[in-house]
NUDREN-583080 format. One line per field, with one value per residue (C-alpha): residue number from 1; chain; x, y, z; residue in three letters. Coordinates in steps of 0.1 Angstrom, whole numbers, padded with zeros to 4 digits. Layout:
resi c(NUM|...)
chain c(A|...)
xx c(X|...)
yy c(Y|...)
zz c(Z|...)
resn c(ALA|...)
//
This chain:
resi c(1|2|3|4|5|6|7|8|9|10|11|12|13|14|15|16|17|18|19|20|21|22|23|24|25|26|27|28|29|30|31|32|33|34|35|36|37|38|39|40|41|42|43|44|45|46|47|48|49|50|51|52|53|54|55|56|57|58|59|60|61|62|63|64|65|66|67|68|69|70|71|72|73|74|75|76|77|78|79|80|81|82|83|84|85|86|87|88|89|90|91|92|93|94|95|96|97|98|99|100|101|102|103|104|105|106|107|108|109|110|111|112|113|114|115|116|117|118|119|120|121|122|123|124|125|126|127|128|129|130|131|132|133|134|135|136|137|138|139|140|141|142|143|144|145|146|147|148|149|150|151|152|153|154|155|156|157|158|159|160|161|162|163|164|165|166|167|168|169|170|171|172|173|174|175|176|177|178|179|180|181|182|183|184|185|186|187|188|189|190|191|192|193|194|195|196|197|198|199|200|201|202|203|204|205|206|207|208|209|210|211|212|213|214|215|216|217|218|219|220|221|222|223|224|225|226|227|228|229|230|231|232|233|234|235|236|237|238|239|240|241|242|243|244|245|246|247|248|249|250|251|252|253|254|255|256|257|258|259|260|261|262|263|264|265|266|267|268|269|270|271|272|273|274|275|276|277|278|279|280|281|282|283|284|285|286|287|288|289|290|291|292|293|294|295|296|297|298|299|300|301|302|303|304|305|306|307)
chain c(A|A|A|A|A|A|A|A|A|A|A|A|A|A|A|A|A|A|A|A|A|A|A|A|A|A|A|A|A|A|A|A|A|A|A|A|A|A|A|A|A|A|A|A|A|A|A|A|A|A|A|A|A|A|A|A|A|A|A|A|A|A|A|A|A|A|A|A|A|A|A|A|A|A|A|A|A|A|A|A|A|A|A|A|A|A|A|A|A|A|A|A|A|A|A|A|A|A|A|A|A|A|A|A|A|A|A|A|A|A|A|A|A|A|A|A|A|A|A|A|A|A|A|A|A|A|A|A|A|A|A|A|A|A|A|A|A|A|A|A|A|A|A|A|A|A|A|A|A|A|A|A|A|A|A|A|A|A|A|A|A|A|A|A|A|A|A|A|A|A|A|A|A|A|A|A|A|A|A|A|A|A|A|A|A|A|A|A|A|A|A|A|A|A|A|A|A|A|A|A|A|A|A|A|A|A|A|A|A|A|A|A|A|A|A|A|A|A|A|A|A|A|A|A|A|A|A|A|A|A|A|A|A|A|A|A|A|A|A|A|A|A|A|A|A|A|A|A|A|A|A|A|A|A|A|A|A|A|A|A|A|A|A|A|A|A|A|A|A|A|A|A|A|A|A|A|A|A|A|A|A|A|A|A|A|A|A|A|A|A|A|A|A|A|A|A|A|A|A|A|A|A|A|A|A|A|A)
xx c(-0498|-0461|-0445|-0409|-0391|-0360|-0351|-0336|-0307|-0304|-0311|-0272|-0255|-0221|-0206|-0239|-0221|-0196|-0214|-0225|-0189|-0179|-0199|-0175|-0200|-0213|-0178|-0174|-0209|-0196|-0164|-0183|-0205|-0175|-0162|-0194|-0201|-0166|-0169|-0151|-0184|-0165|-0146|-0177|-0199|-0176|-0153|-0161|-0175|-0206|-0198|-0182|-0211|-0236|-0215|-0243|-0214|-0208|-0242|-0261|-0239|-0238|-0278|-0282|-0254|-0269|-0306|-0292|-0271|-0299|-0321|-0293|-0294|-0331|-0333|-0362|-0359|-0387|-0415|-0449|-0455|-0493|-0481|-0453|-0447|-0417|-0412|-0383|-0382|-0361|-0322|-0342|-0363|-0330|-0327|-0363|-0359|-0333|-0357|-0388|-0365|-0357|-0322|-0291|-0271|-0241|-0265|-0280|-0246|-0233|-0266|-0260|-0220|-0235|-0265|-0244|-0216|-0234|-0261|-0234|-0218|-0254|-0255|-0221|-0231|-0258|-0263|-0297|-0311|-0345|-0360|-0390|-0428|-0443|-0479|-0505|-0532|-0516|-0532|-0521|-0487|-0482|-0494|-0469|-0440|-0451|-0453|-0421|-0407|-0395|-0408|-0424|-0399|-0412|-0443|-0438|-0473|-0496|-0485|-0448|-0437|-0400|-0395|-0366|-0348|-0324|-0314|-0326|-0362|-0360|-0352|-0383|-0403|-0389|-0397|-0432|-0443|-0481|-0506|-0501|-0471|-0430|-0402|-0373|-0340|-0324|-0289|-0285|-0262|-0291|-0324|-0328|-0359|-0357|-0351|-0317|-0306|-0310|-0275|-0277|-0310|-0289|-0257|-0283|-0296|-0266|-0254|-0289|-0289|-0271|-0288|-0309|-0337|-0366|-0400|-0407|-0414|-0430|-0451|-0434|-0447|-0432|-0425|-0438|-0475|-0480|-0486|-0470|-0450|-0450|-0426|-0389|-0381|-0404|-0390|-0357|-0369|-0385|-0354|-0338|-0366|-0369|-0342|-0358|-0392|-0410|-0413|-0451|-0441|-0477|-0494|-0468|-0484|-0521|-0510|-0501|-0532|-0554|-0534|-0544|-0507|-0505|-0469|-0440|-0404|-0377|-0344|-0314|-0305|-0342|-0363|-0374|-0397|-0413|-0419|-0440|-0458|-0468|-0484|-0497|-0506|-0527|-0527|-0503|-0477|-0442|-0404|-0372|-0338|-0310|-0283|-0279|-0299|-0328|-0327|-0342|-0371|-0374|-0376|-0407|-0422|-0420|-0436|-0463|-0473|-0463|-0461)
yy c(-0479|-0492|-0496|-0491|-0510|-0512|-0540|-0542|-0558|-0597|-0591|-0591|-0626|-0629|-0617|-0602|-0572|-0590|-0588|-0552|-0542|-0554|-0521|-0493|-0468|-0488|-0497|-0457|-0454|-0476|-0460|-0429|-0444|-0462|-0425|-0414|-0442|-0450|-0484|-0506|-0516|-0532|-0558|-0568|-0567|-0592|-0615|-0607|-0637|-0642|-0633|-0602|-0589|-0599|-0575|-0539|-0518|-0537|-0545|-0514|-0495|-0522|-0527|-0489|-0487|-0517|-0502|-0468|-0485|-0508|-0472|-0458|-0484|-0480|-0444|-0438|-0400|-0395|-0415|-0400|-0390|-0399|-0434|-0444|-0446|-0454|-0475|-0493|-0518|-0506|-0493|-0495|-0463|-0444|-0451|-0449|-0412|-0407|-0420|-0401|-0367|-0358|-0367|-0369|-0399|-0384|-0372|-0410|-0427|-0402|-0413|-0444|-0446|-0433|-0453|-0486|-0481|-0465|-0494|-0517|-0504|-0502|-0539|-0547|-0528|-0555|-0589|-0591|-0606|-0613|-0644|-0648|-0658|-0671|-0683|-0679|-0656|-0622|-0605|-0638|-0632|-0599|-0611|-0641|-0615|-0591|-0616|-0627|-0592|-0588|-0561|-0567|-0551|-0560|-0571|-0581|-0589|-0619|-0646|-0627|-0606|-0608|-0603|-0588|-0584|-0597|-0638|-0656|-0638|-0653|-0689|-0689|-0674|-0702|-0727|-0717|-0704|-0691|-0713|-0726|-0707|-0711|-0690|-0688|-0673|-0651|-0645|-0609|-0591|-0567|-0562|-0535|-0510|-0514|-0488|-0511|-0487|-0459|-0447|-0448|-0429|-0400|-0403|-0403|-0372|-0356|-0362|-0352|-0321|-0304|-0319|-0297|-0318|-0312|-0325|-0358|-0350|-0388|-0403|-0420|-0445|-0446|-0476|-0460|-0463|-0469|-0431|-0410|-0384|-0352|-0329|-0334|-0325|-0347|-0378|-0374|-0373|-0405|-0420|-0410|-0422|-0454|-0472|-0473|-0479|-0512|-0513|-0516|-0534|-0549|-0514|-0505|-0530|-0522|-0486|-0501|-0522|-0490|-0470|-0497|-0508|-0536|-0542|-0539|-0538|-0545|-0527|-0546|-0566|-0579|-0611|-0604|-0581|-0595|-0626|-0609|-0589|-0626|-0632|-0600|-0582|-0612|-0608|-0578|-0589|-0584|-0586|-0583|-0572|-0591|-0589|-0567|-0591|-0581|-0543|-0552|-0565|-0543|-0518|-0534|-0542|-0503|-0495|-0519|-0506|-0472|-0461)
zz c(-0821|-0814|-0778|-0780|-0747|-0734|-0711|-0675|-0658|-0663|-0699|-0710|-0722|-0729|-0761|-0771|-0788|-0809|-0839|-0833|-0834|-0869|-0880|-0879|-0869|-0845|-0829|-0828|-0810|-0784|-0780|-0772|-0746|-0731|-0722|-0712|-0689|-0678|-0686|-0715|-0730|-0763|-0742|-0715|-0746|-0764|-0743|-0706|-0690|-0674|-0637|-0652|-0669|-0638|-0616|-0613|-0621|-0654|-0663|-0662|-0686|-0710|-0710|-0715|-0742|-0759|-0764|-0776|-0800|-0815|-0817|-0834|-0861|-0864|-0866|-0846|-0849|-0877|-0858|-0856|-0815|-0820|-0834|-0807|-0774|-0749|-0719|-0703|-0675|-0643|-0656|-0693|-0680|-0689|-0724|-0730|-0714|-0738|-0768|-0759|-0755|-0722|-0717|-0741|-0747|-0727|-0698|-0699|-0697|-0671|-0650|-0655|-0642|-0608|-0605|-0614|-0589|-0560|-0565|-0569|-0536|-0514|-0526|-0510|-0476|-0463|-0480|-0497|-0530|-0545|-0556|-0584|-0571|-0602|-0600|-0567|-0562|-0565|-0527|-0513|-0529|-0518|-0486|-0479|-0496|-0465|-0440|-0445|-0438|-0480|-0502|-0538|-0556|-0591|-0607|-0637|-0648|-0641|-0622|-0615|-0587|-0573|-0538|-0523|-0488|-0467|-0475|-0447|-0453|-0486|-0478|-0453|-0482|-0504|-0476|-0472|-0506|-0509|-0522|-0561|-0565|-0566|-0549|-0577|-0562|-0587|-0589|-0583|-0558|-0539|-0533|-0558|-0556|-0521|-0493|-0489|-0520|-0501|-0505|-0541|-0545|-0523|-0549|-0579|-0567|-0562|-0596|-0615|-0599|-0629|-0657|-0677|-0695|-0718|-0718|-0735|-0771|-0773|-0746|-0718|-0694|-0659|-0641|-0606|-0616|-0653|-0659|-0686|-0677|-0696|-0676|-0680|-0645|-0632|-0655|-0640|-0600|-0611|-0624|-0589|-0569|-0588|-0571|-0542|-0554|-0568|-0603|-0619|-0651|-0651|-0649|-0678|-0700|-0691|-0700|-0734|-0736|-0734|-0757|-0784|-0786|-0818|-0812|-0787|-0802|-0775|-0782|-0777|-0754|-0762|-0751|-0717|-0725|-0752|-0732|-0704|-0733|-0746|-0710|-0706|-0735|-0753|-0792|-0796|-0816|-0803|-0818|-0799|-0813|-0805|-0837|-0867|-0885|-0867|-0875|-0911|-0896|-0873|-0895|-0911|-0880|-0872|-0904|-0896|-0867|-0866|-0900)
resn c(MET|LEU|ALA|ILE|VAL|CYS|PRO|GLY|GLN|GLY|SER|GLN|THR|GLN|GLY|PHE|LEU|ALA|GLU|TRP|ILE|SER|ASP|GLU|ALA|SER|ARG|ALA|THR|LEU|ASP|THR|TYR|SER|ARG|HIS|SER|GLY|THR|ASP|LEU|ILE|THR|HIS|GLY|THR|VAL|SER|ASP|THR|GLU|THR|ILE|ARG|ASP|THR|ALA|VAL|ALA|GLN|PRO|LEU|ILE|VAL|ALA|ALA|SER|LEU|LEU|SER|ALA|SER|ALA|LEU|ASP|LEU|SER|SER|LEU|ASP|PRO|ALA|ARG|VAL|LEU|TYR|ALA|GLY|HIS|SER|VAL|GLY|GLU|VAL|PRO|ALA|ALA|VAL|LEU|ALA|GLY|VAL|LEU|THR|SER|ALA|GLN|ALA|LEU|GLU|PHE|ILE|LYS|VAL|ARG|ALA|THR|SER|MET|ALA|ALA|ALA|ALA|ALA|ALA|VAL|PRO|THR|SER|MET|ALA|ALA|VAL|VAL|GLY|GLY|VAL|GLU|GLU|GLU|VAL|ARG|GLN|ALA|ILE|ALA|ASP|ALA|GLY|LEU|THR|PRO|ALA|ASN|ALA|ASN|GLY|PRO|GLY|GLN|ILE|VAL|ALA|ALA|GLY|GLU|PRO|ASP|LYS|LEU|ALA|THR|LEU|GLU|ALA|ASN|PRO|PRO|ALA|ARG|ALA|ARG|VAL|ILE|PRO|LEU|THR|VAL|ALA|GLY|ALA|PHE|HIS|THR|GLU|PHE|MET|ALA|SER|ALA|GLN|GLN|ALA|LEU|GLY|ALA|ALA|ALA|ALA|SER|PHE|GLU|VAL|THR|ASP|PRO|ARG|HIS|ARG|LEU|ILE|SER|ASN|ARG|ASP|GLY|ASP|TYR|VAL|ALA|ASP|GLY|ALA|GLU|VAL|LEU|GLN|ARG|LEU|VAL|ASP|GLN|VAL|THR|ARG|PRO|VAL|ARG|TRP|ASP|LEU|CYS|MET|GLU|THR|MET|ALA|GLN|ALA|GLY|VAL|THR|GLY|VAL|LEU|GLU|LEU|LEU|PRO|GLY|GLY|THR|LEU|THR|GLY|LEU|ALA|LYS|ARG|GLY|LEU|LYS|GLY|VAL|LYS|SER|LEU|ALA|VAL|LYS|THR|PRO|ALA|ASP|ILE|ALA|ALA|ALA|GLN|GLU|PHE|ILE|ALA|GLU|HIS|ALA|GLY)
//
């Protein structure tokens, strides 16, 4: 059983698409994605500096396009639905919905254009940020986050919960960490997956109202609760709601374990989710797509776990 997963914001690195655009077909695909997303993906994926691609309005289209680009290089269309499932972390749920058959690539990139710009605007309206709480006992960590007036925005797996909220409250948590835990500030521009993103949720809902979607052809795991979602309209609504709801990647990995997943393939820009899988899905093989040189190994990995 194979899980194909798409990473979230923060997985991008400077120049990570440089090797991909040497292929004419890949460059043409990125040109198309750029038109739909309203973002110069080739420039941002090859020469833009780290600070530029950290901007939410740039990072989100870049990550979604990268996952879809690597998926097209792998040609996943012929996979047996009984042998594969899809999931994505945060913004990665959008390309995962494409690969599961709910959205078209064009819809996904039009959706992400609104998501990225509206979340960037919401983040600019009120100063907020996030911090990872690593270690500790989960109940105690969650209580400390609540006591500080913060929101547990991401539960990424054993020993890692991300708190989000106002900078002074994050500073209080950092100064008074839960027992046997460390608080690590993250270089993000907003409290994503909290009520601070309410205006972005409203903008997304309006944009998505005209979308015609289909039910998933493959199993698709939701960030909300780790459950499978079989109705296309519900998938879309969950994507809209997701910007103000916590990401429960821990529950997504639990569902993968229950499904008997033997391999986790992380699409471009890979590395983050395979790292979480090594801790949360012990004994499960994993492979991350980072460069075109990884495609052959990824195809062999797919054959091994979903052939």
